[in-house]
C-alpha positions as CSV (number, residue, x, y, z in Angstrom):
1,X,-26.0,-12.5,-11.4
2,X,-24.6,-10.7,-14.3
3,X,-21.9,-8.1,-14.3
4,X,-24.3,-5.7,-15.9
5,X,-26.5,-5.9,-12.9
6,X,-23.9,-3.9,-11.0
7,X,-23.5,-1.1,-13.4
8,X,-24.6,2.5,-13.0
9,X,-23.9,5.9,-14.5
10,X,-21.7,8.3,-12.5
11,X,-21.1,11.9,-13.6
12,X,-17.3,12.6,-13.9
13,X,-17.6,15.6,-11.7
14,X,-18.4,13.4,-8.7
15,X,-15.1,11.5,-8.9
16,X,-13.0,13.0,-6.1
17,X,-9.3,13.7,-6.8
18,X,-8.6,15.3,-3.5
19,X,-10.0,14.6,0.0
20,X,-11.9,17.2,2.0
21,X,-10.2,18.6,5.1
22,X,-10.4,18.2,8.0
23,X,-10.9,14.4,7.4
24,X,-14.2,14.0,9.4
25,X,-15.7,16.9,7.3
26,X,-16.5,14.3,4.6
27,X,-20.2,13.6,4.1
28,X,-21.7,10.4,5.5
29,X,-24.7,8.7,4.0
30,X,-26.3,6.6,6.7
31,X,-28.3,3.7,5.2
32,X,-30.4,1.7,7.6
33,X,-32.6,-1.2,6.6
34,X,-36.3,-0.9,7.4
35,X,-38.3,-3.8,6.2
36,X,-38.0,-4.0,2.5
37,X,-36.9,-0.4,2.3
38,X,-34.3,1.8,3.9
39,X,-33.9,5.0,5.9
40,X,-31.4,7.4,4.4
41,X,-29.8,10.2,6.4
42,X,-27.4,12.8,5.0
43,X,-24.8,13.5,7.7
44,X,-21.0,13.9,8.1
45,X,-18.3,11.6,9.4
46,X,-17.9,13.9,12.3
47,X,-21.5,12.8,13.4
48,X,-20.3,9.2,14.1
49,X,-20.2,9.7,17.9
50,X,-24.0,10.4,17.7
51,X,-24.5,7.2,15.7
52,X,-22.4,4.8,17.7
53,X,-21.9,4.1,21.4
54,X,-21.3,1.6,24.1
55,X,-21.3,-2.0,22.8
56,X,-20.2,-1.0,19.3
57,X,-16.8,-2.1,18.1
58,X,-15.1,-0.6,15.0
59,X,-12.6,-2.8,13.3
60,X,-9.7,-0.8,11.7
61,X,-7.2,-1.9,9.1
62,X,-3.8,-0.7,10.3
63,X,-1.9,-1.4,7.1
64,X,0.5,1.3,5.9
65,X,0.7,2.3,2.3
66,X,4.3,2.3,0.9
67,X,5.3,4.9,-1.8
68,X,5.3,2.1,-4.3
69,X,5.4,4.1,-7.5
70,X,9.0,4.6,-8.8
71,X,10.6,6.3,-11.8
72,X,13.9,4.9,-12.9
73,X,16.4,4.5,-15.7
74,X,17.7,1.3,-17.3
75,X,21.2,1.5,-18.9
76,X,22.3,-1.0,-21.4
77,X,25.4,-1.3,-23.6
78,X,24.8,-2.0,-27.3
79,X,26.9,-2.2,-30.4
80,X,26.0,1.4,-31.0
81,X,27.0,2.5,-27.5
82,X,25.1,2.9,-24.2
83,X,21.3,2.8,-24.4
84,X,19.1,4.5,-21.8
85,X,15.4,3.9,-21.2
86,X,13.0,5.5,-18.6
87,X,11.1,2.9,-16.6
88,X,8.0,3.4,-14.5
89,X,7.7,0.8,-11.7
90,X,4.8,0.0,-9.3
91,X,5.7,-2.4,-6.6
92,X,3.0,-5.0,-6.0
93,X,4.0,-7.3,-3.1
94,X,7.1,-8.7,-1.5
95,X,8.3,-12.2,-2.5
96,X,10.5,-14.7,-0.9
97,X,14.2,-13.8,-0.6
98,X,13.5,-10.1,-0.3
99,X,12.4,-9.8,-3.9
100,X,9.4,-7.8,-5.1
101,X,6.8,-8.4,-7.8
102,X,6.2,-5.3,-9.8
103,X,4.5,-3.8,-12.8
104,X,7.0,-2.1,-15.2
105,X,6.2,0.3,-18.0
106,X,7.3,-0.3,-20.7
107,X,8.0,-3.9,-19.7
108,X,9.5,-4.7,-23.2
109,X,12.4,-2.4,-22.4
110,X,13.6,-4.7,-19.7
111,X,15.7,-7.9,-19.8
112,X,16.6,-10.3,-17.0
113,X,19.8,-9.3,-15.3
114,X,19.6,-5.6,-16.0
115,X,19.7,-2.9,-13.3
116,X,17.2,-0.1,-12.9
117,X,18.5,3.0,-11.1
118,X,15.9,4.9,-9.1
119,X,18.1,7.3,-7.1
120,X,21.6,7.6,-5.9
121,X,20.8,5.2,-3.1
122,X,18.2,2.9,-4.6
123,X,18.5,0.5,-7.5
124,X,17.1,-2.9,-8.4
125,X,18.2,-5.9,-10.5
126,X,15.6,-7.5,-12.8
127,X,15.6,-11.2,-11.7
128,X,12.8,-12.3,-14.0
129,X,9.9,-11.4,-16.2
130,X,6.7,-13.4,-16.4
131,X,2.9,-12.9,-16.9
132,X,3.2,-9.2,-17.4
133,X,5.2,-8.6,-14.3
134,X,8.9,-8.1,-13.3
135,X,10.6,-9.6,-10.3
136,X,13.0,-7.2,-8.7
137,X,15.7,-7.5,-6.1
138,X,16.9,-4.2,-4.5
139,X,20.3,-3.2,-3.3
140,X,19.0,-2.3,0.1
141,X,16.9,-4.1,2.8
142,X,15.0,-3.5,6.0
143,X,15.1,0.1,7.3
144,X,17.6,1.2,4.7
145,X,15.2,0.1,1.9
146,X,12.3,1.8,3.6
147,X,14.2,5.1,3.9
148,X,15.4,5.0,0.3
149,X,11.9,4.1,-0.9
150,X,10.4,7.0,1.0
151,X,12.8,9.4,-0.7
152,X,12.5,8.0,-4.3
153,X,8.9,6.8,-4.4
154,X,5.5,8.3,-4.7
155,X,2.1,7.2,-3.4
156,X,0.4,4.7,-5.8
157,X,-2.8,6.6,-6.4
158,X,-5.7,4.6,-7.9
159,X,-5.8,4.5,-11.7
160,X,-8.8,6.8,-12.0
161,X,-7.0,9.5,-10.0
162,X,-3.6,9.0,-11.6
163,X,-5.3,9.4,-15.0
164,X,-6.3,12.9,-14.0
165,X,-3.3,14.2,-12.1
166,X,0.2,13.0,-10.9
167,X,0.8,12.2,-7.2
168,X,2.4,15.0,-5.2
169,X,3.6,15.7,-1.7
170,X,0.1,16.2,-0.4
171,X,-0.7,12.6,-1.2
172,X,2.0,11.3,1.2
173,X,-0.3,12.4,4.0
174,X,-3.7,12.3,2.4
175,X,-3.4,8.7,1.2
176,X,-2.4,7.3,4.7
177,X,-4.5,6.6,7.7
178,X,-3.7,8.2,11.0
179,X,-3.4,4.7,12.6
180,X,-1.2,3.1,9.9
181,X,1.4,0.9,11.5
182,X,2.4,-2.1,9.4
183,X,4.0,-1.3,6.0
184,X,3.0,-3.4,3.0
185,X,-0.1,-2.0,1.2
186,X,0.0,-0.5,-2.3
187,X,-3.5,1.0,-1.9
188,X,-5.1,2.6,1.1
189,X,-8.0,1.3,3.1
190,X,-9.9,4.4,2.0
191,X,-12.8,4.5,4.4
192,X,-10.3,4.8,7.2
193,X,-8.9,8.0,5.7
194,X,-11.9,9.9,7.2
195,X,-10.6,9.5,10.8
196,X,-8.3,11.9,12.7
197,X,-7.1,11.7,16.2
198,X,-9.8,14.0,17.6
199,X,-12.6,11.8,16.1
200,X,-11.1,8.6,17.5
201,X,-10.9,10.3,20.9
202,X,-14.5,11.4,20.7
203,X,-15.7,7.9,19.7
204,X,-13.7,6.4,22.6
205,X,-15.2,8.9,25.0
206,X,-18.7,7.8,24.1
207,X,-17.9,4.1,24.6
208,X,-17.0,2.8,21.2
209,X,-14.2,0.2,21.2
210,X,-11.6,-0.4,18.6
211,X,-9.9,-3.5,17.2
212,X,-6.9,-3.3,14.8
213,X,-6.3,-5.9,12.1
214,X,-4.0,-5.9,9.1
215,X,-4.8,-6.5,5.5
216,X,-2.1,-5.3,3.0
217,X,-4.3,-4.0,0.2
218,X,-2.9,-5.0,-3.2
219,X,-3.1,-3.4,-6.6
220,X,-5.5,-6.1,-7.6
221,X,-8.2,-4.2,-5.8
222,X,-8.5,-2.0,-8.9
223,X,-8.6,-4.9,-11.4
224,X,-11.9,-5.0,-13.4
225,X,-14.2,-7.9,-13.4
226,X,-13.9,-9.5,-16.8
227,X,-16.5,-12.2,-16.7
228,X,-20.3,-11.7,-17.2
229,X,-21.2,-14.4,-14.7
230,X,-19.9,-12.7,-11.6
231,X,-20.0,-16.0,-9.6
232,X,-17.1,-17.3,-11.8
233,X,-14.8,-14.3,-11.0
234,X,-11.6,-15.2,-9.1
235,X,-10.4,-12.6,-6.5
236,X,-6.8,-11.5,-6.1
237,X,-5.0,-12.7,-3.0
238,X,-4.0,-10.3,-0.2
239,X,-2.0,-11.0,2.9
240,X,-3.6,-10.3,6.2
241,X,-3.5,-11.1,9.9
242,X,-6.0,-11.2,12.8
243,X,-4.2,-11.5,16.1
244,X,-5.3,-13.6,19.0
245,X,-6.1,-10.4,20.9
246,X,-8.2,-9.0,18.0
247,X,-10.1,-12.2,17.6
248,X,-10.9,-12.3,21.4
249,X,-12.1,-8.6,21.3
250,X,-14.5,-9.2,18.4
251,X,-15.8,-12.5,19.9
252,X,-16.4,-10.7,23.3
253,X,-18.3,-7.9,21.6
254,X,-20.6,-10.4,19.8
255,X,-21.1,-12.4,23.0
256,X,-22.2,-9.3,24.8
257,X,-24.7,-8.4,22.1
258,X,-22.7,-5.5,20.7
259,X,-22.2,-4.6,17.0
260,X,-19.1,-5.4,15.1
261,X,-18.6,-2.7,12.4
262,X,-15.6,-2.9,10.1
263,X,-14.3,0.3,8.7
264,X,-13.7,-0.5,5.1
265,X,-14.2,-3.6,2.9
266,X,-10.7,-4.7,3.6
267,X,-11.3,-5.1,7.3
268,X,-14.7,-6.8,6.6
269,X,-13.2,-9.3,4.2
270,X,-10.4,-10.2,6.7
271,X,-12.6,-10.8,9.7
272,X,-15.1,-12.8,7.6
273,X,-12.1,-14.9,6.4
274,X,-11.1,-15.5,10.0
275,X,-14.6,-16.5,11.0
276,X,-15.3,-19.6,8.8
277,X,-16.7,-21.4,11.8
278,X,-18.9,-18.4,12.8
279,X,-16.4,-17.4,15.4
280,X,-13.3,-15.3,14.7
281,X,-10.1,-17.2,15.2
282,X,-6.5,-15.9,15.0
283,X,-5.6,-16.0,11.4
284,X,-2.6,-15.2,9.2
285,X,-2.2,-15.8,5.5
286,X,-3.6,-14.8,2.1
287,X,-7.3,-14.4,1.6
288,X,-9.1,-14.6,-1.7
289,X,-12.6,-14.3,-0.2
290,X,-15.2,-13.0,-2.7
291,X,-18.4,-11.7,-1.2
292,X,-21.4,-11.2,-3.5
293,X,-25.2,-11.3,-3.0
294,X,-26.2,-14.5,-1.3
295,X,-23.2,-14.5,1.1
296,X,-24.1,-15.2,4.7
297,X,-22.2,-12.8,6.9
298,X,-20.7,-14.4,10.0
299,X,-19.6,-11.6,12.3
300,X,-20.3,-8.3,10.4
301,X,-23.2,-6.2,11.8
302,X,-22.5,-3.1,9.7
303,X,-19.9,-1.4,7.5
304,X,-18.4,2.1,7.0
305,X,-17.2,2.4,3.4
306,X,-16.7,4.8,0.6
307,X,-18.8,4.8,-2.6
308,X,-17.4,2.2,-5.1
309,X,-16.9,1.8,-8.8
310,X,-19.5,0.4,-11.1
311,X,-19.1,-3.3,-11.9
312,X,-16.6,-3.7,-9.0
313,X,-16.3,-6.5,-6.5
314,X,-16.7,-3.9,-3.8
315,X,-20.0,-2.9,-5.1
316,X,-21.0,-6.5,-5.1
317,X,-19.9,-6.8,-1.4
318,X,-22.0,-3.9,-0.2
319,X,-24.9,-5.3,-2.3
320,X,-24.5,-8.6,-0.4
321,X,-24.7,-6.8,2.9
322,X,-27.6,-4.5,2.2
323,X,-29.4,-6.0,-0.8
324,X,-28.8,-5.1,-4.4
325,X,-31.9,-3.0,-4.8
326,X,-31.4,-1.1,-1.6
327,X,-27.8,-0.2,-2.6
328,X,-29.0,0.9,-6.0
329,X,-31.4,3.3,-4.4
330,X,-28.8,4.5,-1.9
331,X,-26.3,5.2,-4.8
332,X,-28.9,7.0,-6.8
333,X,-29.6,9.2,-3.7
334,X,-25.8,9.8,-3.3
335,X,-25.5,10.8,-7.0
336,X,-28.6,13.1,-6.9
337,X,-27.3,14.8,-3.7
338,X,-23.7,15.3,-5.0
339,X,-21.7,12.9,-2.9
340,X,-18.1,12.5,-3.9
341,X,-17.1,9.0,-5.0
342,X,-14.2,6.6,-4.8
343,X,-11.0,6.6,-2.8
344,X,-10.9,10.4,-1.9
345,X,-14.6,10.7,-1.7
346,X,-17.3,10.7,0.9
347,X,-18.4,7.7,3.0
348,X,-21.5,5.6,3.9
349,X,-22.5,3.8,7.0
350,X,-24.4,0.7,6.1
351,X,-26.6,-0.9,8.8
352,X,-28.5,-3.9,7.6
353,X,-30.1,-4.9,10.9
354,X,-29.3,-8.3,12.4
355,X,-32.6,-10.0,11.6
356,X,-32.2,-9.2,7.9
357,X,-28.5,-10.0,7.8
358,X,-29.1,-13.4,9.4
359,X,-31.9,-14.1,6.9
360,X,-29.6,-14.0,3.9
361,X,-29.3,-17.3,2.1
362,X,-25.9,-19.0,2.1
363,X,-23.7,-18.2,-0.9
364,X,-20.6,-16.4,-2.0
365,X,-17.1,-17.8,-1.8
């Protein structure tokens, strides 16, 4: 498999920079495997209660996106007097001892031991610089840090949105799921952004069950694949947890013959990580699972997900689930029919059919 096998042309006007409202008004392309082909239906997320029912279980990622983008000032004394420099920081993930790994721009303006001031309440000391990143220690911790970060920070929008516009107050709500609970992500599980409380209630009323898991989505989710042979690509690590209760719920659904449908590739990667033996077990740690065509899915019966970037690992994942040619046809349909792409865009419901899913050859990592 070559990286070029996962490329396609996308008109710029189909890249969504704002979500539709209300959330379930987003369009939904239903892709169902039928033999060597597929059945495509143009619906809306609000139609999910007509597509799912008793026996189906949606797996939701309850991570909470932190306002990880910060603008600050570094002050340094020189022989010519005080020197000031503006520094843009994006927090990546917490480290041991309460420190944070972060991207800083321009990094060359920083030296170890210096302090960056982000607001009257929030500042950070540069503890180290290595491999294009800075390690920061903040003057606040726990709830005090969370409160100060909420005041000073902005939502870390994906690069393709940030290149078109700056984050604003609307993104604080738009880029957060309604069931976000556990802070730690620097990118949203975007398929979940299509749900509101009313849709969740309607799904529950028609017999759909829910399981919550946590995967703190990292900035690495936007890193490009740089190798032509995709099987040699190494995934970034992200922290996640599948609780004992979550594992039991998923296993019970499968034992009863029901469908396990993750909402988003993050939830899918996590439960597949926790199901190495073919049965989901309680799991906590960092996953680097890379799913590409040839992978044998262990517990996933379907997937709700947005439309992904060309040459991305996420496009490879959906190609593994549905087949590369089928996904290529579905994406061509989506482009021809004006679906909105990427994080704030429309959604797809991918249903490979259990017989076809089980027939996939072992592969992936």
